[in-house]
C-alpha positions, 0 to 999 in steps of 0.5 A: 606361745610356741616352743621357741617362744617358751624357750626364749621366755625361760632364758629371759627368766633365768637371766632375770633371776641371776641378775636379781641375785647378783645385784641383791635386787637392785637390778631386776627388783622391779618390772614395769613399776611393780616390785618383784620377788623371787619365789623358790618352788618345786615343779609339780610334775618334775619335782625339780627346784625352780625360782620364778620372779613374780610381781607382788603387792602388799596387803597389810603384812601379807604379800599378794603374788601374781602368777601369770606364766608370762601373761598367757591367757591360760593359768600357770597350771594349764587351765583356762583363766 
């Protein structure tokens, strides 16, 4: 994903988070049929606080989240998949 594509993805993600929060999850609570949660976390390098919408599944009492950096072929940490 080039720099312009990444900026567009970030804007889409930020809009998703705002819409999810404003609607209490009624809008943005699912994506392509899968449930979505908002995960608050701190950037590994920047130390900045972020919120990421992530698709999840239930495994008993646990939640299994999918972190894919928008479907890229590399892991969110930058290593190969």
